[in-house]
C-alpha positions as CSV (number, residue, x, y, z in Angstrom):
1,M,102.3,111.3,88.3
2,V,104.2,108.4,89.8
3,R,107.7,109.3,91.1
4,C,109.8,106.3,92.4
5,A,113.6,106.6,93.6
6,K,115.8,103.6,94.2
7,N,115.0,101.2,96.8
8,N,117.1,99.2,99.0
9,G,115.7,95.8,98.2
10,R,113.3,95.7,101.1
11,Y,110.7,98.8,100.4
12,A,110.4,101.6,98.1
13,V,112.4,104.5,99.5
14,L,110.5,107.3,98.0
15,Y,107.0,106.7,96.0
16,L,104.6,109.4,95.5
17,I,101.3,107.4,95.6
18,P,99.3,108.6,92.5
19,A,96.2,109.2,94.4
20,F,97.8,111.5,96.9
21,C,99.1,113.9,94.3
22,S,97.5,116.4,96.5
23,G,100.3,115.7,99.0
24,T,98.0,114.7,101.7
25,F,100.3,114.9,104.7
26,L,100.4,116.5,108.2
27,L,104.0,116.9,109.5
28,M,103.4,117.2,113.3
29,L,105.7,120.1,114.3
30,S,104.0,121.2,117.6
31,L,105.8,123.6,119.4
32,F,104.9,121.7,122.7
33,C,106.4,118.7,121.5
34,S,109.9,117.6,123.1
35,G,112.7,115.3,121.8
36,C,115.2,115.1,118.9
37,Y,112.9,114.4,116.3
38,T,110.5,117.6,116.9
39,L,113.7,119.7,117.3
40,K,115.4,118.4,114.2
41,Q,112.3,118.6,111.8
42,G,111.2,122.1,113.5
43,G,114.7,123.2,112.8
44,I,114.6,122.5,109.1
45,M,111.2,123.9,108.8
46,L,112.6,127.1,110.4
47,N,115.3,127.1,107.9
48,F,113.0,126.9,105.0
49,L,111.0,129.6,106.4
50,S,113.9,132.0,106.9
51,R,114.6,131.7,103.1
52,A,111.0,132.2,102.0
53,V,110.3,135.2,99.9
54,P,106.7,136.7,99.5
55,L,104.7,135.6,96.7
56,E,104.2,139.2,95.5
57,T,108.2,139.1,94.7
58,L,107.6,136.4,92.0
59,A,104.7,138.2,90.9
60,A,106.7,141.2,90.3
61,G,109.6,139.5,88.8
62,E,110.7,139.2,85.1
63,D,110.2,135.4,84.8
64,E,107.0,134.8,83.3
65,Q,106.6,131.4,84.7
66,D,107.1,132.7,88.2
67,R,104.4,135.4,87.6
68,D,102.0,132.9,86.2
69,F,102.5,130.5,89.3
70,A,102.0,133.5,91.8
71,E,98.8,134.4,90.0
72,L,97.4,130.9,90.0
73,V,98.2,130.4,93.7
74,A,96.7,133.9,94.6
75,D,93.6,132.9,92.6
76,I,93.2,129.5,94.0
77,R,93.6,130.8,97.7
78,R,91.0,133.7,97.0
79,F,88.5,130.9,95.4
80,A,89.2,128.5,98.6
81,V,88.1,131.3,101.0
82,T,85.5,133.2,99.0
83,E,83.8,130.1,97.2
84,L,84.5,127.1,99.4
85,G,84.3,128.9,102.8
86,L,87.8,127.8,103.8
87,R,89.6,129.5,106.8
88,E,91.6,132.6,105.4
89,T,95.3,132.2,106.6
90,K,98.7,133.4,105.6
91,N,99.4,130.1,104.3
92,Y,101.1,129.7,100.8
93,T,101.8,133.5,100.5
94,K,105.7,132.7,100.7
95,Y,107.9,130.7,98.4
96,V,111.1,128.6,99.1
97,G,113.5,127.3,96.5
98,L,114.5,123.6,96.9
99,D,116.8,121.5,94.8
100,R,114.4,118.4,94.7
101,D,111.1,117.7,93.5
102,F,109.3,116.6,96.6
103,L,109.3,118.0,100.2
104,A,109.6,115.4,102.8
105,A,109.7,111.4,103.2
106,V,106.8,109.9,105.2
107,V,107.0,106.6,106.9
108,S,103.9,104.4,107.5
109,A,103.6,101.1,109.0
110,S,101.1,98.0,109.5
111,E,101.0,94.5,110.9
112,K,101.8,92.0,108.1
113,D,98.8,89.8,108.5
114,S,96.2,92.7,109.1
115,F,95.5,96.2,108.4
116,K,96.2,97.3,112.0
117,R,98.0,100.5,111.4
118,H,101.0,101.5,113.4
119,E,100.6,104.9,115.0
120,W,102.8,107.6,116.4
121,R,101.3,110.0,119.4
122,F,102.0,113.6,119.4
123,P,100.6,116.6,121.8
124,I,97.9,118.8,120.4
125,V,97.1,116.6,117.5
126,G,96.9,112.9,119.1
127,S,97.6,109.9,117.4
128,V,99.1,109.8,113.8
129,P,99.2,107.1,111.3
130,Y,102.6,108.3,109.7
131,K,105.5,110.1,110.5
132,G,107.5,112.7,108.2
133,F,111.1,113.7,107.7
134,F,112.7,116.3,105.6
135,I,115.8,113.9,105.4
136,V,115.4,110.9,103.5
137,Q,118.1,109.1,105.5
138,D,116.2,109.8,108.7
139,A,113.1,108.1,107.3
140,R,114.9,105.1,106.2
141,K,116.4,104.7,109.8
142,E,112.9,105.0,111.1
143,A,111.8,102.1,108.7
144,A,114.3,99.9,109.6
145,K,113.4,100.1,113.4
146,L,109.9,99.4,112.3
147,E,110.9,96.6,110.2
148,K,112.8,94.8,113.2
149,K,109.3,94.8,114.9
150,N,108.2,92.7,112.0
151,L,106.0,95.3,110.4
152,D,105.2,96.1,106.8
153,V,106.8,99.5,106.1
154,W,106.2,102.2,103.4
155,I,108.1,105.3,102.7
156,R,106.5,107.9,100.2
157,G,107.5,111.3,99.2
158,V,105.1,114.2,99.6
159,D,104.8,117.6,98.1
160,A,102.9,119.5,100.8
161,F,101.7,119.4,104.2
162,S,99.9,121.4,106.8
163,T,101.3,122.6,110.2
164,L,97.6,123.5,111.4
165,G,98.7,127.0,112.1
166,W,101.9,126.7,113.7
167,F,103.8,128.0,110.8
168,K,102.9,129.7,107.8
169,D,103.0,126.9,105.3
170,P,105.1,127.8,102.2
171,L,105.0,127.0,98.5
172,Y,108.0,125.1,97.2
173,S,109.9,125.7,93.7
174,F,109.0,122.3,92.3
175,M,105.3,123.0,92.4
176,R,105.9,125.6,89.6
177,D,105.5,122.7,87.2
178,Y,102.1,121.4,88.5
179,T,99.1,121.7,86.2
180,P,96.1,124.1,87.7
181,Y,94.1,121.2,88.7
182,R,96.9,119.5,90.7
183,M,97.7,123.0,92.3
184,A,94.2,123.5,93.2
185,E,93.7,120.1,94.5
186,L,96.8,120.3,96.6
187,L,96.2,123.9,98.3
188,I,92.6,123.1,98.8
189,H,93.3,119.9,100.6
190,E,95.8,121.4,102.9
191,L,93.7,124.6,103.7
192,V,91.0,122.3,104.6
193,H,93.2,120.8,107.2
194,A,93.8,124.5,108.4
195,T,90.1,124.8,108.7
196,I,88.6,121.5,109.8
197,F,90.7,119.2,112.3
198,I,89.7,116.7,114.7
199,K,92.2,115.5,117.3
200,D,92.9,111.6,117.3
201,N,90.8,111.0,114.2
202,M,93.0,111.1,111.1
203,Q,90.8,108.9,109.2
204,F,88.0,111.8,109.1
205,N,90.5,114.5,108.8
206,E,92.2,113.0,106.0
207,E,89.0,111.8,104.2
208,I,87.3,115.2,104.6
209,A,90.4,116.9,103.2
210,E,90.6,114.6,100.3
211,F,87.0,115.0,99.3
212,I,86.7,118.7,99.7
213,G,90.3,119.2,97.9
214,G,89.1,117.2,95.0
215,E,85.5,118.6,94.8
216,G,87.0,122.1,95.3
217,A,89.4,121.9,92.5
218,R,86.9,120.5,90.0
219,L,84.6,123.6,90.8
220,Y,87.8,125.8,90.4
221,I,88.8,124.3,87.0
222,E,85.2,124.4,85.9
223,E,84.7,128.0,86.7
224,R,87.9,129.6,85.6
225,Y,88.5,127.6,82.5
226,G,85.2,126.4,81.3
227,E,83.4,122.9,81.0
228,D,84.7,122.4,77.6
229,G,88.5,123.6,77.9
230,A,91.6,121.7,77.9
231,E,92.2,121.8,81.6
232,M,88.8,120.6,82.2
233,K,89.7,117.5,79.8
234,R,93.1,117.0,81.8
235,M,91.2,117.1,84.9
236,A,88.5,114.6,84.1
237,D,91.3,112.1,82.5
238,S,93.1,112.7,86.1
239,E,90.0,112.1,88.1
240,T,89.1,109.0,85.9
241,D,92.5,107.2,86.2
242,N,92.4,108.0,90.0
243,A,89.0,106.5,90.5
244,A,90.1,103.5,88.7
245,Y,93.2,103.1,90.6
246,V,91.5,103.5,94.0
247,A,88.9,100.9,92.9
248,F,91.5,98.3,91.9
249,I,93.3,98.9,95.3
250,Q,90.2,98.6,97.1
251,E,89.3,95.2,95.5
252,L,92.9,94.1,96.5
253,I,92.3,95.1,100.0
254,A,89.0,93.5,100.3
255,E,90.4,90.3,99.1
256,L,93.3,90.5,101.6
257,D,90.9,91.5,104.6
258,V,88.8,88.3,104.2
259,V,92.0,86.3,104.6
260,Y,93.2,88.2,107.4
261,K,89.9,87.8,109.2
262,S,89.9,84.0,108.8
263,N,90.8,81.5,111.5
264,I,93.6,80.0,109.5
265,S,97.4,80.3,111.0
266,R,99.4,83.4,110.6
267,E,101.8,81.6,108.4
268,Q,99.0,80.5,106.1
269,K,97.8,84.1,105.9
270,L,101.1,85.4,104.9
271,E,101.3,82.7,102.2
272,Q,97.9,83.7,100.9
273,K,98.8,87.4,101.1
274,E,101.9,86.9,98.5
275,I,99.7,84.7,96.3
276,I,97.0,87.4,96.1
277,I,99.3,90.4,95.7
278,A,101.0,88.5,92.9
279,A,97.9,87.7,91.1
280,A,96.6,91.3,91.5
281,K,99.9,92.5,89.9
282,E,99.2,90.1,86.9
283,R,95.6,91.1,86.6
284,F,96.8,94.9,86.8
285,E,99.3,94.4,83.8
286,A,96.8,92.4,81.7
287,E,94.0,95.0,82.2
288,Y,96.1,98.3,82.4
289,E,95.1,99.5,78.9
290,S,91.3,99.0,79.5
291,R,91.3,100.5,82.8
292,F,93.5,103.8,82.5
293,I,94.0,106.7,80.1
294,S,97.7,107.8,81.0
295,E,100.8,105.8,82.0
296,N,100.8,107.5,85.5
297,Y,100.1,104.2,87.2
298,S,101.9,101.8,85.2
299,N,104.5,101.0,87.9
300,F,102.1,99.2,90.4
301,S,103.3,95.6,89.3
302,K,106.9,96.6,89.9
303,I,106.6,97.9,93.4
304,N,106.7,95.9,96.5
305,V,103.1,96.1,97.7
306,N,102.5,95.5,101.4
307,N,99.9,96.3,103.9
308,A,101.4,99.6,104.7
309,Y,100.9,100.7,101.3
310,L,97.4,99.6,101.2
311,E,96.6,100.9,104.4
312,L,97.2,104.3,103.3
313,Y,94.2,103.8,100.7
314,R,92.2,102.6,103.7
315,L,93.2,105.8,105.6
316,Y,92.2,108.4,102.7
317,Y,89.5,106.5,101.0
318,S,87.0,104.5,103.2
319,G,85.0,103.4,100.1
320,D,81.7,103.9,101.6
321,G,80.7,107.0,99.9
322,R,79.0,108.4,102.8
323,L,80.6,112.0,102.4
324,R,79.7,112.2,98.5
325,E,76.2,111.0,99.7
326,L,75.8,114.0,102.2
327,Y,77.5,116.4,99.6
328,D,74.9,115.6,97.1
329,E,72.1,116.2,99.7
330,T,73.1,119.8,99.6
331,G,72.6,120.0,96.0
332,G,76.2,120.2,95.4
333,N,76.4,123.4,97.7
334,I,80.2,123.3,98.8
335,R,79.8,126.2,101.1
336,A,77.0,124.7,103.0
337,F,78.9,121.4,103.4
338,T,82.1,123.3,104.5
339,A,80.4,125.5,106.9
340,A,78.4,122.0,108.3
341,A,82.1,120.2,108.6
342,K,83.4,123.3,110.5
343,T,80.7,122.6,113.4
344,I,82.2,119.1,114.1
345,T,83.8,118.7,117.4
346,R,86.0,115.9,118.8
347,K,83.4,115.2,121.7
348,G,80.5,115.3,119.4
349,G,80.7,111.7,118.5
350,D,80.8,110.4,115.1
351,P,82.0,113.0,112.7
352,L,79.7,112.0,109.7
353,E,76.7,111.9,112.0
354,Q,77.7,115.3,113.3
355,L,78.0,116.4,109.5
356,R,74.6,115.0,108.7
357,A,72.8,116.6,111.6
358,A,74.5,120.0,110.9
359,L,73.5,119.8,107.3
360,K,69.8,119.3,108.4
361,R,70.0,122.3,110.8
């Protein structure tokens, strides 16, 4: 689903990227950080937690939707631990009511004439290619600072995040409307972050969470609802559309990357960039009905696509298929795959090579 709030003429203020419906975001709230940013975000998070109620309260209530939601979440958490081999935590055992349909606004930035991403550095977690804010206006201020540095900037809304064990990550009221597939993908993705995390390697962290989150959600829906059920059909349609959108974006990225790596001047690169993006939007409009099942991605031609937006897809989807290849070598044994991923260390070298070696063992 796409959600786009009003923009200020320079960039989309809130845009939930369709491929990231799982809420792929790590809000860095390390207790060892210092400064106004951490204190403010941490204070808001603690306020949320102070209002959180146990999931059992919803399960015992009179509202049928609340009861169904609590049961679904509990079942997904059990599945993630027992069937996928993810770490058992107290995450997503409490519930917070919010008066909006997103959790936080996240700022990303990139060079205008290359896909070199801007990064922030935090203790404990290292370099991070995004910065989250619970208050949208704070995200806009951060974006304005980055624009003054002549960077492409993107702000997106996210619906969940992992604090890597520093807090007991709660559920939020807007999640009650999610389909079982979306709920499973979201929770499993974030539970992967709480299980597998390599400092200073957000590329791998996001890719492994995206992969296990998607595959784990597929296995969950298949086991709980059957291969021929309505939920399986809904999931299949969602995956088909997501794959089509990611493929289109990767084609655009590849086309731009050739220009960025060429020897022409910066001004020429920027000119070619605008021409290529405009042509891509026209092509997207013309081919939409043949590419997609739903209308969830139809806003692409209307948004201000820039390198910061495209770089997010380079972060979450490498496009090389190596994780899928390694997973297939296990015969689809998700527990073996997860167990091998748990052995990866920061000092062990290339995470994918570590994963390959662990799977062989």
